[in-house]
C-alpha positions in Angstrom: 0.0 0.0 0.0 1.1 3.5 -0.7 -0.2 6.7 0.9 -2.9 8.4 -1.1 -4.7 11.7 -0.7 -8.0 12.3 -2.5 -8.4 8.9 -4.2 -11.6 7.6 -5.9 -13.0 4.7 -3.7 -15.9 2.3 -4.2 -17.0 -1.1 -2.8 -17.6 -4.0 -5.1 -19.4 -7.3 -4.3 -17.9 -9.3 -1.6 -16.9 -6.1 0.3 -13.6 -5.6 -1.6 -12.8 -1.8 -1.7 -11.3 -0.4 -5.0 -8.9 2.6 -4.4 -7.9 4.4 -7.6 -5.8 7.4 -8.4 -5.3 10.2 -5.9 -2.3 12.2 -4.9 1.0 10.8 -3.7 1.2 13.3 -0.9 -1.4 15.3 1.0 0.1 18.6 -0.1 1.8 19.0 -3.5 1.9 15.3 -4.4 1.8 14.0 -8.0 -1.4 12.5 -9.5 -1.4 8.7 -9.3 -2.7 6.4 -12.1 -2.5 3.2 -10.1 -5.3 1.1 -8.6 -5.2 -0.9 -5.3 -7.8 -3.0 -3.5 -8.5 -3.3 0.2 -9.9 -6.5 1.7 -11.5 -5.6 5.0 -11.8 -9.3 6.0 -8.0 -9.8 6.2 -7.0 -6.1 6.4 -4.8 -6.3 3.3 -4.2 -3.7 0.7 -3.0 -5.0 -2.7 -1.5 -3.2 -5.6 -3.1 -4.8 -8.7 -0.7 -6.9 -10.9 1.5 -5.2 -13.5 1.7 -1.8 -11.7 4.9 -2.2 -9.7 4.5 -0.9 -6.1 1.7 1.5 -7.0 3.8 4.6 -6.2 4.4 7.7 -8.3 7.4 6.1 -10.0 5.1 3.3 -11.2 2.7 5.5 -13.2 4.1 4.3 -16.5 2.7 0.8 -15.7 -0.6 2.0 -14.2 -4.1 0.9 -15.2 -5.6 4.4 -15.4 -4.6 6.3 -18.6 -4.3 9.6 -16.6 -3.8 10.5 -13.0 -7.1 11.4 -11.2 -7.1 13.5 -8.0 -10.4 13.9 -6.3 -12.2 11.7 -8.8 -15.4 9.8 -8.3 -15.8 6.0 -8.5 -18.9 4.0 -8.7 -19.7 0.3 -8.9 -22.2 -0.5 -11.7 -22.5 -4.2 -10.8 -20.2 -5.3 -13.6 -17.7 -2.3 -13.9 -16.1 0.2 -11.6 -16.2 3.6 -13.4 -13.7 6.2 -12.4 -14.6 9.7 -13.6 -13.8 13.4 -13.2 -11.0 14.7 -11.0 -7.9 16.6 -11.8 -4.5 15.5 -13.2 -2.2 17.9 -11.3 -3.6 21.4 -12.0 -5.7 20.4 -15.1 -9.1 18.9 -14.9 -9.4 15.7 -17.0 -12.2 14.7 -19.3 -15.3 13.6 -17.3 -16.2 10.6 -19.4 -14.3 8.2 -17.1 -12.6 4.8 -17.5 -14.7 1.6 -16.9 -13.0 -1.5 -15.5 -14.5 -4.9 -15.2 -13.9 -6.2 -11.7 -13.3 -9.8 -10.8 -13.9 -9.8 -7.1 -12.6 -13.3 -6.5 -9.0 -12.2 -7.3 -9.5 -8.5 -6.9 -8.2 -7.6 -10.3 -9.9 -5.2 -12.7 -9.2 -5.5 -16.3 -9.7 -2.5 -18.6 -12.7 -3.1 -20.8 -11.6 -0.7 -23.5 -15.0 1.0 -23.6 -15.2 4.8 -23.7 
């Protein structure tokens, strides 16, 4: 787990919490593009596979195409959609990125939909 300020957070089936984007520090941190999950049953935070350690240096391998600070996340039942927010000082397009979520292993896969 890495410290995050202002991430997008939502709960998916089974109680798994998806934590996406945010800022690497409370004041002046960089916009993160990585996604982690928190399992409240065993109190474990996991960086999703293929993203390194989920820190600012791992943004090149992140699941989100742009960093999102103060974004919104929602669970549609089949997808987690992350929308709005800012990438540093710029606001990003509000359309959002949908991710299909497999709650058994806690790994979203980008669906490629707009």
